[in-house]
MIDOBA-280084 format. One record per atom (N, C-alpha, C, CB): residue in one letter; x, y, z. Coordinates in steps of 0.001 Angstrom, whole numbers, plus 500000, padded with zeros to 6 digits. Last residue first. Glycine has a CB too. Layout:
REM residues N
AXYZ/...
//
This chain:
REM residues 389
C496082480195503205/C495091481057502346/C495034480648500553/C495664482775502563/P496142479109506719/P496065479223504944/P494933479467503885/P496451478033504444/R496063481378509173/R495217479650508486/R495482480400507210/R493009478997508888/G497422483055510754/G497288481590511575/G496746480334510174/G495711481806513163/G496041485243509702/G495709484921511107/G496068483262511331/G494010485297511396/I497087483865506812/I496718485330507514/I495847484894508614/I495860486519506479/F499782482659505138/F499089482795506071/F498299484301506535/F499904482300506896/T500944481615501950/T500193483083502448/T499091482192503935/T498833484067500593/H503104480002500128/H502022479707501362/H501755481637501670/H502992478493503159/T504854480706497380/T504091478927497763/T502897479130499143/T505778477459498563/V505320482934495705/V504864483038496715/V504396481260496738/V503810484329496776/D506469483259492930/D507366482701494021/D507098482300495368/D508203483476494208/A504909485051491741/A504940483624491114/A505383482831491870/A505635483417489995/A505671487437491823/A504671487351492640/A504688485435493313/A503215487938491624/T509256486951492469/T508409487285491643/T507425486973492335/T508475486827490456/A512790487970493226/A511595487210493358/A510833487530492510/A510976487254494451/A515277489280493265/A514833488421491440/A513550487703491889/A516262486840490616/F515319491656494945/F515700491762493806/F515897490710492388/F516595492207494172/V514723489837496912/V513604491440496669/V514668491716495439/V513502493154498370/I515583487693496840/I514136487861497367/I513759488975496350/I513961488327499118/S518466488082497377/S517622487360496208/S516760487918495957/S517123486184496317/E518763489457499997/E518939489900498532/E518253489895497420/E519701489456498126/L518057487413501235/L516639488402501369/L517292489421500056/L516316489446503374/L520243485750500741/L518715485242500885/L517732486333500308/L518299484960502542/T522911485799500722/T522977486439500308/T520662486058499821/T524539486432499488/D523394483393502621/D524262484836502832/D523255486398502572/D525710484804501455/R522566481136500714/R521888481512502136/R522634483587502966/R522637479657503479/E522333482212497736/E523013481498498815/E522320482561499834/E524866481357498743/A520522481107494421/A520667482025495644/A520831481209496921/A519396482977495805/T519865479668492101/T520922479752492918/T521261480940493823/T521860479554492178/E516886479849492149/E517187478553492514/E519110478649492498/E516327477354491262/L515418481644491547/L515676481960493259/L517192480837492926/L513943481185494860/R514329481568489026/R514908483152489382/R516007482552490748/R513258484608490063/P513624479120488716/P514516479373487756/P515425480657488471/P513706479701486291/S512310477823491689/S512605478288490871/S513889478809489947/S512082478723491164/D512730477384494623/D512978476151493630/D512442476682492088/D511995474631494207/L512469478442497401/L513487478781496214/L514076477556494548/L514924479055497284/G509495480020498055/G510196479226497331/G511336479590496779/G509568478833496543/V508355482465500805/V508385482787499177/V509742481225498438/V509289485088498934/T505549482569501902/T506870481933502117/T506797481784500918/T507197480738503029/V504100484745504839/V504461484132503355/V505236483921503390/V504442484577502260/L502000485551507531/L502905484758506863/L503232484554505768/L502815483967507032/D500721486471510305/D500684486873508609/D501828486425508292/D500561488482508075/A499338485903513020/A500607484574512453/A500206485174511022/A500240482303512771/L499962489269515255/L499272488327513946/L500162487768512907/L498256489191513052/A502463488924518152/A502242489508516833/A501235488774516201/A503439489545515988/G503182487396520198/G501933488106520264/G501373488610518866/G502124489276521191/P506702486587518725/P505318486185520061/P504833487143519862/P505493485977521814/E507607487711515401/E507545487415516824/E506213487331517776/E508325488362517345/I507706488755512573/I507808487378512836/I508097487228514506/I509028486732511860/R505657491671511757/R507121491019512154/R506765489649512551/R507979491811513468/G503235492676510658/G504527492768510203/G505491492240510581/G504859493646510192/A500951493789513682/A501676492980512255/A502466493128511708/A501278492866511304/D500122495481515571/D500637494039516008/D500844492974514610/D499373493324517158/E499564497586513775/E500821497603514877/E501209496280515000/E500474498168516408/W497848498784511721/W497955497078512334/W499200497071512695/W497699495691511250/G497435501482510126/G496695500893511666/G496766499627512002/G495216501034511788/L498919501439508093/L497484501201508072/L496566500776509370/L497351500199507131/S501257501414508804/S500806502738508194/S498921502462508216/S501650502964506309/A501924499331509933/A501972500232510778/A501196501442510299/A503265500457511076/H502736497725508114/H501371497546508596/H501077498510509129/H501082496581509380/N505211497382505927/N505154497964506901/N503072498026507161/N506194499433506610/T506725495025504419/T505678494467504928/T505330495374506265/T505975492947505159/A507711496747502316/A506699495665501924/A505749494762503278/A507697494524501035/G509283498106504242/G508630499162503470/G507522498044503268/G509486499945502033/R511409495680504789/R510323496528505958/R509329497376505300/R511146497644507022/L512505495429502040/L511689494884502718/L510659495179503903/L512274494259502929/L513612497694502156/L512729497508501356/L511963496448501579/L513159497503500319/A515510497015503768/A515063498519504088/A513536498388503345/A516262499923503300/Q516911495011503278/Q516196494837504482/Q515196495843504419/Q517030494923505719/A518279495512500806/A517097494618501081/A516413494905502068/A517356493384501258/T519026499265501787/T519498497757501733/T518025497131501063/T519994497007503531/F519094502084498726/F517978501158499975/F518543499634500064/F515978500987499341/H521229502889497224/H519862503622498435/H519450503287499499/H518619503663498106/G522996501174495663/G522997501296497214/G521858502419497992/G524573501788497591/R524326503566492761/R523977502399493387/R523469502293494899/R525042501671493250/R523932505985490608/R524519505166491701/R523570504188492216/R524988506009492831/E522486507668488956/E523698507045488432/E524602506614489608/E524458508031487473/T519768508881489347/T521067509456489963/T522239508905489338/T521183509185491462/K518093507565488475/K517984508692488225/K519536509101488449/K516878509322489006/L518565504461487837/L518499505339486976/L518419506928487362/L517510504923486299/R518745504339491066/R519818504452490684/R519626504670489033/R520591503322491209/L515722504808491870/L516952505539491773/L517609505316491097/L517596505628492524/N514872502221490291/N514938503709489772/N515564505277490304/N513700503916489671/L515722500443491991/L516505500730490930/L516253501920489960/L516514499652490267/E514567500790494458/E515782501317494435/E516662501034493213/E516375500917495552/V511923500515494083/V512117501908494620/V513848502611494185/V511863501729496487/A512072498259492302/A511792499352491657/A512368500483492392/A510429499459491445/R511759496515494681/R513106496895493953/R512989497400492851/R513965495922493713/A509038496800495603/A510109496894496701/A511406497255496059/A510282495521497517/E507122496293493297/E507457497073493803/E508973498196494552/E506819496609494155/E508474493540493262/E508456494323491947/E508261495506492418/E507429493973490870/F507325492407495651/F508667492397495188/F508865493311493794/F509067490860494964/L504637492798495098/L505457493736495896/L507017493711495681/L505185493454497329/D502747493009492604/D503309491915492809/D504292492755493763/D503805491034491509/I500297493423490089/I500292493248491689/I501501492748492164/I499217492291492217/I500115495805487565/I500262494544488193/I500507494689490126/I501687493825487312/A498521497804487552/A499167497653486383/A499750496441486200/A500029498550486224/H497188498509490375/H497090497243489651/H497771497179488247/H495658496925489493/S497168501417491290/S496273501061490521/S496522499310489367/S496177502518489743/D498901500280493641/D497682501401493334/D496723500923492328/D498250502839492738/S500512498688495377/S500384498834493618/S498723499498493139/S500570496891492785/G502847500198497209/G501286499580496996/G501169499410495659/G500001500523497486/L505039500470500578/L504792500198499242/L503377500026498793/L505480499100498926/S506382502920502451/S505665501759502594/S505359502042501032/S504391501625503844/L509226504336504748/L508640503979503521/L507265502084503531/L510406503814502458/N510807506646505759/N509663505662506609/N508416505577505017/N508731506827508610/P512720507950504504/P513351506954505534/P511965506003506090/P514212507938506972/G511268508155501005/G512194508860502548/G512132507989503283/G511668510183503473/A512325508433497653/A511390507640498799/A512103508188500335/A511550505580498588/D511872510545495325/D512818510368496555/D512428509962497506/D513374511291497003/G510298509651492410/G510294510434493517/G511303510217494664/G509084510343493984/I510157509366489456/I510573509343490073/I511200510174491155/I510784508918489628/G507241510283486599/G508418510566487093/G509037509765488528/G508285511966487248/D504811509375485709/D504642510426486730/D505693511382487191/D504264509835487800/A503652507499484116/A504988508856483357/A504693509890484638/A504437509935481196/L502115505993484565/L500725507130484520/L502769508199484234/L498992507483486868/D504025503320485031/D502605503275484316/D502454504572483658/D501323503030485343/R505255504675487403/R505760504761485610/R504702503952484857/R507502503920485183/E503312504549488956/E503875505611488684/E504609505444487517/E504547506039489670/T502803501690489178/T501577502484488727/T502543503941488432/T500111502613490119/T505222500597490385/T504921500211488740/T503485501356487957/T504252498135488754/P506132502376492803/P506355502516491482/P505995502198490033/P507041502303491526/C504362503736494826/C503566502980494041/C504489502893492480/C501967503744493991/M505196504386497958/M505811504487496749/M505137503378496098/M507343504436496772/C504969506511500540/C503894505089499945/C504545505025498832/C502030505239499630/I506258507721503563/I505841508078502300/I505569506257501104/I507343509355501730/T505103508782506947/T505069507774505801/T504862507967504414/T504218506987506025/T506242511203508721/T505203511452507448/T505734509769506865/T505658513250506098/E508349513100509326/E508106511851510380/E506593511224509569/E507811512525512429/A509504514409507151/A509895513679508031/A509513512869508780/A510227514069508473/L508119516523505490/L507611515183505713/L508821513844506438/L507060514773504107/L509838518771506370/L508104518664506598/L507712517492506670/L507180519216505528/Q511728517865504135/Q512189517970505864/Q510643518256506602/Q513529519630506276/K510296517991501622/K510925516873502274/K511586516705503662/K511766516587501526/D509848520497501635/D508800519448501769/D509475518473502028/D507922519168500696/A512195521318500881/A511652521723502531/A510337520844502565/A511201523683502862/E513314520586498620/E514130520198499608/E512837520516501246/E515846521330499425/T509686519696496624/T510609520654496966/T512171519896498258/T509416521991497742/L508869516941494573/L509042517930496262/L510437518829495920/L509469516598498121/H506657515035493180/H508195515797492652/H507900517144494074/H508181516687490245/T506435512623494629/T507044512249493139/T507977514005493466/T505432512013491289/A504548511234496568/A505448512348496703/A506537512470495873/A505920512395497872/H502910508692497031/H503467509157495513/H504647510216495840/H502121509997494451/I501398509556499649/I501477508710498774/I501735509539497128/I500150507836499002/A501884509810503284/A501715510231501796/A502360509716500570/A502016511428501721/T500223509346506018/T501175508442504547/T500938509007503149/T500624506645504278/S499806509932509463/S500506509801507949/S500886509078506962/S501262510050507889/N500980509140511933/N499336508295511622/N499931508322510246/N497399509226511922/P503238511243512377/P503445509699512208/P502170508310512428/P504587509474513306/G502438513570510086/G502345513672511283/G502579511549510937/G500705514734512050/L500549516379508666/L501264515501508524/L501937515179509608/L501887515683507646/A497928518117508800/A497860516382507814/A499094515836508035/A497691516392505865/G498073520414509910/G497933519501510644/G497630518276510134/G497224519817511397/H497871522406507953/H496500522233508235/H496753521002509040/H495463522115506952/E500497523242507048/E499347523579507767/E498069523628508546/E499253523758507538/A500428520652505758/A501478520719506986/A500672521647507877/A503138521376506602/L499428521351503575/L498615519811504256/L499771520116505957/L499178517507502830/L501036522879502394/L499564523021502494/L499088522240503318/L498872522845501395/R503588521419502276/R503329522830502929/R501846523003503137/R503879524071501993/V502656519725499872/V502747519269501129/V502867520417502322/V503891518365501105/P501633522077498001/P500785520527498289/P501165520234500057/P501646518869497008/T503708525287498509/T503617523379497649/T502306522878498633/T505619521858498060/F501779528190498511/F502527526593498947/F502628525634498270/F502024525883499887/G500159529697497765/G501077530154497338/G502016528679498096/G501255531850497725/H497391528897496386/H497552529055497859/H498799529659498240/H497453527783498547/A497290528866493804/A495825529000494232/A496320529392495392/A494732527750494221/A499695528535492763/A499369529761492518/A497648530113493012/A499712529928490949/L500201526179494242/L501637527598494528/L500037528748494098/L503866527689492636/C498684524565493082/C498281524725494484/C499298525936494678/C498472523284495554/A499560524338490043/A497764524790490896/A498218525228492136/A496389523286491289/E501692523417490692/E501999524463489810/E500660525170490901/E501870524183487776/N501256520718491644/N502421521640492367/N502304523035491898/N503986521141492020/E500148519555489568/E499365520047491029/E500112520952491487/E499155518992492240/A502420519816488134/A500648520505487197/A500415520605488625/A499140519241485901/R503715517788488364/R504318519017488889/R502845520312488826/R505897519443487710/Q501949514794490606/Q502471515714489094/Q502795517125488989/Q501406515725488036/E502264514263493533/E502097513200492045/E502354514056490580/E500213512498491917/S501607515576495358/S502784516264494298/S503009514842493470/S504541516995495210/V499927513465496998/V500372514804497376/V501538514433495902/V501063515125499393/H497229511481498328/H498527511780497649/H498269512927497754/H498932511308496294/F496806510749501694/F496617511331500761/F497538511331499551/F496423512296501198/H495107508990505078/H496375509307503375/H496171509802502898/H496802508665502263/L495880508258508493/L495627509328507255/L496118509514506697/L495431510273507189/P494702505878510675/P495578506348509528/P494928507460508423/P495986505015508729/K493971507525513784/K493795506963512765/K494544507174511881/K492876507065512440/G494358509656516107/G494772508539516046/G494541507296514674/G494282508237517203/E492130511924513810/E492892511589514964/E493253510174515424/E492267512125515927/A490280512020511827/A491484511116511711/A492227510997512915/A492409511562510686/W489127514376512364/W488231513247512449/W489379511449512774/W487226513351510629/E491170516133511952/E490584516143513579/E490067514931513558/E489381517301514098/V491261515869509663/V492363515949509948/V491903515521511500/V493094517299509524/V489031516775508458/V488888515425508410/V490254514903509215/V488716514912506829/I488780519353509116/I487412518950509200/I487929516945509320/I486286519685507462/D490612520704508094/D490920520794509202/D489728519633509763/D490960522343509674/M490042520687505266/M491353519627505416/M491298519142506810/M492947520357505152/Q488218522961504272/Q487933521451505097/Q489053520761505264/Q486980520401504376/R489820524988503506/R489224525411504847/R488680523758505536/R487719526731504529/A491264523566501105/A492227524199502355/A490692524053503613/A493035526463501902/P488904521313499886/P489572522771499838/P489606523001501101/P488853523968499069/V489952518968498073/V489450518815499221/V489726520105499611/V489913517732500014/A491469517965495814/A489511517786495418/A488989518023497159/A488808515449494576/R493434519291495948/R492969519487494568/R491465519199495294/R493667518349493143/V495433517899497296/V494920519386497807/V494039520073496766/V496210520432498104/S493259514557497543/S494553515415497577/S493891517119497832/S495553515187495842/H491805513076499719/H491961512445497940/H493311513457497691/H490178512917496475/I492698512004502329/I492498513399501754/I492702513037500166/I493686514641502410/A490750509613504389/A491469510221503149/A491312511180502801/A491392509789502175/A491019507977507562/A490643509014506404/A491844508707505474/A490548510781506908/G490291504464507618/G490632505530508129/G490222506473507295/G491847505582508428/V488733501453509922/V488923502570509059/V489366503431509167/V488288502974508702/K488378497654509736/K489177499153510160/K489036500175509080/K490902498984510385/A484402497128509721/A486091497263509163/A487017498221509817/A486187497768507622/G482060497450510458/G482826496228509738/G483937495781509607/G482755496183508809/K480608500160508772/K480782499035510340/K481831498319509149/K478879497704511260/I480495503818508816/I480750501964508134/I481396501348509345/I482099501681506486/E479059506266509766/E478070504941509490/E478926503510508818/E476757505487508211/D481002508129509927/D480714507121510725/D480019506665510841/D480783507098511447/V481341508718506771/V481924507716507300/V481711507625508339/V482949507614507194/R478603510651507134/R478543509288505738/R480110508317506410/R478984510290503302/E479672512090508577/E478485512044508847/E478484510701507761/E477571513496508659/V481913513469507409/V481872512235508269/V480979511655508999/V482567512278508992/W481049514086504685/W481985513330504572/W481781512832506079/W483324513980504055/G479523516725505768/G478928515181505144/G479610514020505088/G478594515199503804/L482261517788506767/L480914517468507592/L479792516395506746/L480081519070507885/A483285518395503855/A483896517440504656/A482807517610506062/A485694517816504896/D480413518385501708/D481370519299502916/D482015518242503151/D480695520067504409/G479503516418499463/G478852518005499458/G480117518896500633/G476709517983500327/D480201514446498995/D479865514419500128/D478996515443500499/D480826514351500785/S481152513147495953/S481083514344496777/S479927513887497642/S480846515792495953/F481605510942493736/F482199511097494873/F482013512253496408/F483265511213494271/R479661512354492025/R479631510940492237/R480236510484493718/R480449510283491050/A481430514093490437/A480315514440491382/A480047513442492204/A479111514789490773/Q482814512692489288/Q483746513395490417/Q482266513650491201/Q484922515056489889/A482478512412486458/A482369511651487385/A482508512079488954/A483158510813487029/G481179516101486165/G481107514906485905/G480913513595486724/G481940514872485395/A483129517736488813/A482009517867487564/A482207516167487007/A482548519368486060/P483138519311492053/P483141518160491236/P482208518469489769/P482516516893492191/P483875522950491650/P483041522600492261/P483362520585491289/P481478523849492088/E487385524800491736/E485716524433491526/E485444523397492119/E485169524174490136/G489051526035493714/G488250526649493308/G486989526097492312/G488963527462492908/F490881523139492520/F490902524835493879/F490251525423492892/F492707525985494534/G488936520707491614/G490045521448491708/G490172522780492139/G490494521419490723/G486181519587492172/G487175518998491007/G488331519866490917/G486494518928489494/A485907518614495624/A486230519466495001/A486445518806493343/A487359520073495774/I485194516756497617/I484651517361497725/I484965518790496424/I484722517325499053/Y486629513659498748/Y486498514172497664/Y485811515216497173/Y486284513501497189/C487425511908501257/C486926512729501180/C487323513600499544/C487173513219502464/A487760508625500925/A488406509926500672/A487211510356500799/A489259510304499391/D488873505711503541/D487574506493502622/D487985507685502272/D486135506778503378/L490312503295504053/L490930504853503745/L489732505867502913/L492503504676502567/L490077500397505569/L489624501097504263/L489623502607504549/L488100500602503764/T492315497901505981/T492147499324505944/T490967500113504890/T493547499783505591/L491902494245505986/L491545495164505400/L491378496798506221/L490433494575504875/R492924491313505846/R492811492136506487/R492615493215505152/R493895492181507550/I491357488556502865/I492447489153503039/I492447490642504882/I492576489858501196/G488994486891502729/G490140486945503956/G491233487488504466/G490572486242504049/V487938486960500948/V488933486606500428/V489619486462501440/V489380487277499527/E485479487791502183/E485170486550501277/E486427486271501299/E484478486655499791/K486231490687503543/K485511489651504030/K485264487569503429/K484282490509503909/A486859491979500762/A487793491713501930/A487453490583502641/A487849492792502878/A484332491586499753/A485266491664499288/A486044490801499918/A485581492729499188/A482618493740501885/A482041492059501407/A483514491167501023/A480788492125499602/I484396496061501761/I484314495218502807/I484053493736502587/I483397495710503578/L483243497105499321/L484606496140499434/L484998495431500740/L485857496986499135/A480549497207499402/A481232496193498452/A482783495558499193/A481569497113496848/D480389499374501475/D479820497454501696/D480683496698500685/D477802496997501151/S481745501561500001/S482409501040501102/S481855499069501350/S481896502261502524/H481839502847497679/H481123501795497623/H482006500337499172/H481236501369495603/H483168505171496956/H482309505111498347/H481087504194497768/H481718506853499036/V485055506018495184/V483649505687494710/V482950505640495683/V483429504535494011/Y487555506100497038/Y486593507484496880/Y485247506948496006/Y487529508925495878/D489612504627499253/D488238504432498566/D487418506123498168/D487178503397499838/F492492502661498939/F491838504054499218/F490466504576498193/F493125505176499016/E492862499936501543/E491791500391500260/E491406502269499894/E490083499573500798/G495594498632502192/G494966499793502105/G493959500402501371/G495618500340501995/V496041495070502847/V495631496148501932/V494942497361502359/V494855495635501039/C497613492100504003/C496957493382504720/C496943494563503341/C498116494004506315/T498899490138502759/T497946490102503781/T497065491049504435/T498460489730504553/I500403488832499587/I500123490303500422/I498645489862501503/I499622491920498972/G501322486645498053/G501663486866499739/G501498488685500395/G503649486302499959/A499684486428495950/A501173486930496005/A501599487726496922/A501545487566494973/K497524485390496677/K498039484879496128/K499764484981496093/K497356485076495291/V496477488131497809/V496703486968498511/V497543486050498110/V495730486407498677/M496144489977495045/M496993490078496216/M497443488469497457/M496061491311497031/E494108487711493899/E495190487946493402/E496307488827494169/E494840488410492302/T491733488322495805/T492500487029495500/T494076487239494797/T491516486147494424/Y491467491451495235/Y492571490284496601/Y492601489578496420/Y492497489863497910/T490658491448492689/T491798492167492747/T492251492005494056/T491647493518492370/G488398489429492764/G489224489637491582/G490839490465492252/G488169490741490346/K487068491576494761/K487021490069495121/K488488489618494194/K485293489175494526/A486709493926492976/A487490493623494685/A488067492359494848/A486390493633496042/L485407492910491470/L486341493737490838/L487238493575492055/L485861495288490341/E482658492678492497/E483834491460491575/E484716491632491573/E483932491148490309/F482373494602494094/F482466493688494893/F483072492706493928/F481219493365495598/T482034496812491486/T483148496984492883/T483217495959493447/T482851497945494044/D479477495873490797/D480776495653489715/D481791495779490982/D481048497060488190/D477550496004492675/D478225495030492414/D479077494562491575/D477742494529492420/P477850499365492809/P478259498363493825/P478581496972493223/P477142498211494872/T478662499702489235/T477976499764490583/T478619499355491595/T476881499111490662/I480889502293487438/I480367501302488284/I479709500884488884/I480566501108488694/R481024504724485941/R479456503581485540/R479693502460486734/R479495502502483484/G482487506505486704/G481556506554486733/G480304505665486533/G481694507193486339/A485212504371486707/A484452505032487716/A482681505821488394/A485181505722487590/L485215504613483827/L485247503793484618/L484601503695485789/L486128503700484745/A485821507221483507/A484829507145482505/A484678505715483437/A485223507250480613/Y488440508037484784/Y486900508486485472/Y486047507711484907/Y486323510008485250/M489838506856483822/M489785506187485265/M488304506444485464/M490850506907486563/D490304507894481542/D489721507030481092/D489187506085482715/D490743506358479906/E491165510426482774/E490032511012481749/E489255509043481523/E491064512095479722/R493300509432483568/R492588509894484031/R491330510122484035/R492924510371484047/W495036509497480692/W494993507930481809/W493496508329482247/W496439507787483585/T495835512204480633/T494746511785480065/T494089510204480257/T495053512062478795/W497067512888483216/W495770513502482826/W494881512514481944/W496054514850482016/F498879511421482496/F498387510703483802/F497269511479483684/F499252510759485299/S498984510771478842/S500130511503479802/S499236510686481361/S500140513902479669/G499527510250475261/G499329510508476757/G499851510983477616/G499220509844477275/G499942507956472839/G500386508362473671/G499832509459475153/G501119508652472928/G498456504107472097/G498741505565471987/G499654506104472993/G497519506328472067/R497306501733474629/R497683502515473194/R498030503600473127/R496835502649472334/Q497044501120476751/Q498323501103476719/Q498520501240475172/Q498925499871477433/T494737500596478940/T495117502104478299/T496614502171477772/T494962503367479520/R494552498090479434/R493277498712477897/R493769500279477970/R490857498603478327/G496118496555481352/G495729496661479701/G495116497075478905/G495490496086479249/R493850497052483744/R494672496537483259/R494886496303481450/R494546495565484009/L491199498096484358/L491861499095483502/L493169498078482833/L492427500606484531/A490235496956486457/A489604496661485263/A490753497194484118/A488058497426485202/R491776497820488425/R492206496539487904/R491331496307486233/R491747495252489223/Q490205499954489774/Q491126500342488483/Q491831498796488099/Q492518501723488946/F489430498788491899/F488230498795490670/F489332498939489543/F486853500298490687/A490739499434493937/A490718497812493451/A490029498114491966/A489590496551494632/H493592500842494603/H492118501468494068/H491564499889493349/H492334503122492594/S495834500841497517/S495179499955496480/S493877501193495892/S494458498222497354/H498848501145499712/H497863501690498320/H497165501285497288/H498338502244497634/A499750499133500931/A499035500090501463/A498522501104500783/A499600500528502268/N500038495352501202/N499888496668499984/N499478497921500443/N498784496408498839/A502335494200503247/A501237495051503493/A501121495466501774/A501587496427504769/L503125490440503285/L503033491785502644/L501966492913503039/L502827491520501290/G503263488831506567/G502827489091505358/G502975490199504658/G501824488922505354/P507491487814507515/P505897488427508022/P505050488655506456/P506078490356509067/L508529485090505377/L508495486435505774/L507316486775506186/L508869487280504859/T510629482097505234/T509181482586505455/T509562484045505916/T508209481637506671/V511691480568501682/V511924481610503449/V510433482167503612/V513337483460503383/G511633476933501613/G511904478035501476/G512641479424502756/G510727478172500961/R509260475236502841/R509838475117502259/R510551476701501683/R509203474242501656/L507830474655506027/L507353475823505276/L508682475486503936/L507424477623506385/R506163471916507155/R507319472191506969/R507095473530505628/R508165470695506651/V504891471387510410/V504508471986508965/V505356472167508498/V503842473046508733/E506039468993512519/E505410470107511927/E505010470336510649/E506020470946512105/R507468466822513667/R506391466774512449/R505137467949512292/R505619465321512614/D510656468168512958/D509740466638513702/D508250466563512878/D509259466896515858/R513410470256512682/R512111469201512097/R511357468091512377/R512331468732511236/R515431471017514831/R515408470023513900/R513793469743513756/R516338468734514381/V515939474998515335/V515622473925515572/V514703472578514906/V515336474294516392/G516870477618514501/G517603476245515172/G516867475085516262/G518835476846516049/P514373479586516709/P514988479055515666/P516214478300516032/P515248480037514766/T510939479854517755/T512130479623518256/T513243478703516873/T511750478704519778/V508762481883518736/V509602481447517374/V510890480595518049/V510231483012516326/A505450481940519571/A506670481622520093/A507067481292518932/A506833480673521179/A502904482908519066/A502644482415520344/A504688482058520740/A501241480746520212/I500464484844517032/I502423483593517050/I502212483151518147/I504446484376517124/R497484484606516351/R498457484840516742/R499631483810517018/R498102485418517558/E494761483513516396/E495408484264515268/E496867484935515342/E494513485314514972/G495735480460517673/G494543481358517332/G495058481888516178/G494086482485518400/E498882479893518221/E497704479615518957/E497021480835518328/E497825479522520662/V501842478603516169/V500587479673516192/V499578479304517110/V499843479822514809/E505070478869516105/E503643478207516819/E503153479512516913/E503677477250518449/I507797478368514632/I506952479680514323/I505392478320514968/I507067480562511937/L511389477424514092/L509853476454514582/L509065478031514809/L509986475072516596/V513423477773511813/V512842478118512341/V511496477450512781/V512945478940511908/D515911477417510192/D515364475794511112/D514278476667512106/D517049474666512404/A517882479801510217/A517281478537509755/A516593478215510694/A518089477479509379/A517414483257509629/A517624482311510552/A516926481562509992/A517409482485511855/V518473486098507699/V517764485220507820/V518034483957508813/V517634484976506692/S520091489188508563/S519814487833507347/S518433486957507922/S521478486466507293/D518966491384509772/D520316491748508693/D520151490812507603/D521993491501509371/G516104491087511207/G517705491584511302/G518052491509509892/G518831490573512289/G513659490196511128/G513680491910510992/G515140491784511226/G512678493070512248/L513650487476510353/L513031487952511851/L513135489343512702/L513601487073512771/W512654485258508003/W513490486933507795/W512731487461509372/W512772488275505826/A513761481743507623/A512984482663508169/A513553484123508895/A512310481887509055/F514127478645506331/F514720479966507125/F513531480725507017/F516134480820506457/D512281476526506820/D513745476211506667/D514215477546506866/D514240475522505247/A509789476710509372/A510289477285508196/A511916477134507977/A509870478744508236/H507305474605510460/H508824474575510340/H509257475769509458/H509354473162509683/Y504782475369512629/Y505246474906511358/Y507182475209511496/Y504276475951509958/R501951474130514572/R503516474569514131/R503966474376512902/R504525473918514837/T498931475497516559/T499294474897514826/T501025475063515546/T498648476367512812/M496949474323519152/M498243475363518652/M498730474342517656/M499617475897519972/
//
């Protein structure tokens, strides 16, 4: 058994506990005891949190970091650059890109990642995650159309399994990781094919991009007479095991339909691509998506700060609610992670308090200081399954 003594730890409540003894047996937490004087335990200086969960990742897109910032354009022009990259990368390229991306994540306190994979280099992604040591949920994306009523074109053709049954046949062969499903978007999976993906995903995580762009909403209304959210609802894709990525441009009816569905916000990517500012729902997760930066503290505070700009009001989300979003492993199928309690996976991150950003933090507002001032550079320890990374 390994014993850690955390100066402070967040155990899920409104504030931190002090002098917390965390005992780890194997890869799980055996006991958690606050108020214990330190003896010979390994000291964790600062605030220890559950490991962070990056719920939405396209690892290969990290290769575009800094390379698409000149000139103007929109999401759609950026998309052409992304497709050019996706059309030429090999499995070996994917392995190296994913290895670098996942290594950066672990250093930033991220212990679990949901990899939304439509390039379909699953073996390379799984191998990279294993080498780095990060927990992986491979969200294999069905991508079989280039738009409403359009075949896949150009680089999209390499993503296509022909139809949803072909997707099922390929995904059933993936081994070595927790596997969930992804409907890339309502543009990329014809409505009649969604049912097959939803049926396969029963009891598993099901993720989908939705309403990231107004143009998608307009095209869906023209093709089906429904918003994308309503179309997904009509085909049974919404619910507790589902995660809507972005959900930026929603109607009030859409928001009601998504009441039991997790919404994954990716603010650094959404602002990089000029998507707009969405209204995060009560069931929140966070992702760094295209990895313009990898810092879940920045993602967390951006949810609140973006809404302040949009509404001219403060206080939409508490620091605690944002941390729950940043540690939401359940949306990735890891219900036994994301908490510091006996029986949970011993995935932990410690944030040091000695940087200029946090040196004035006070105990009563430590969580607020971390969410609204810390960066990935303040992470001093990351543990996955009790192992230091």
